[in-house]
C-alpha positions in Angstrom: 0.0 0.0 0.0 1.5 3.3 -1.0 1.7 6.3 1.4 -1.1 8.2 -0.1 -3.5 5.3 0.0 -2.6 4.6 3.6 -3.1 8.2 4.6 -6.5 8.3 3.0 -7.5 5.1 4.8 -6.2 6.5 8.1 -8.2 9.7 7.7 -11.3 7.6 6.7 -11.1 5.3 9.7 -10.3 8.2 12.1 -13.6 9.8 11.0 -15.4 6.5 11.6 -13.8 6.1 15.0 -14.9 9.6 15.9 -18.5 9.0 14.7 -18.7 5.8 16.8 -17.3 7.6 19.9 -19.8 10.5 19.5 -22.7 8.1 19.0 -23.0 7.0 22.7 -23.4 3.4 21.5 -21.0 0.6 22.3 -18.7 -0.2 19.5 -20.2 -3.5 18.4 -23.7 -2.1 18.3 -22.6 0.9 16.4 -20.8 -1.3 13.8 -23.9 -3.4 13.3 -26.1 -0.3 12.9 -23.7 1.2 10.4 -22.9 -1.9 8.3 -19.3 -2.1 9.4 -17.5 -5.3 10.1 -16.6 -5.3 13.8 -13.3 -7.2 12.9 -12.4 -4.4 10.5 -13.3 -1.8 13.0 -11.2 -3.3 15.7 -8.3 -3.9 13.3 -8.2 -0.2 12.4 -8.7 0.8 16.0 -5.5 -1.1 16.8 -3.6 0.4 13.8 -4.6 4.0 14.8 -3.7 3.4 18.5 -0.3 2.1 17.5 0.2 5.0 15.2 -0.8 7.4 17.9 1.4 5.8 20.5 4.4 5.9 18.1 4.0 9.6 17.6 3.7 10.3 21.3 6.6 12.1 22.9 8.0 9.9 25.7 9.4 12.9 27.6 7.8 13.8 30.9 6.2 17.2 31.7 9.6 18.6 32.6 11.4 17.7 29.4 13.3 14.6 30.5 12.7 10.9 30.0 11.2 9.1 33.0 12.5 5.5 33.3 9.8 2.9 33.2 7.3 5.1 31.5 
């Protein structure tokens, strides 16, 4: 998958995740109501979480790395 295609999918699934979160429904119910495979939903949730975690700055609030965190 090229970078552009991946970025488009990331943006698409980010929007889907936000719609689900804002719905007030649990994730599985929301997926059923919106015709989305729950397996696909949870796959992209994992991908987006990993991507978000990788971009997170590991420095603490005072600008230094805290061991064990």
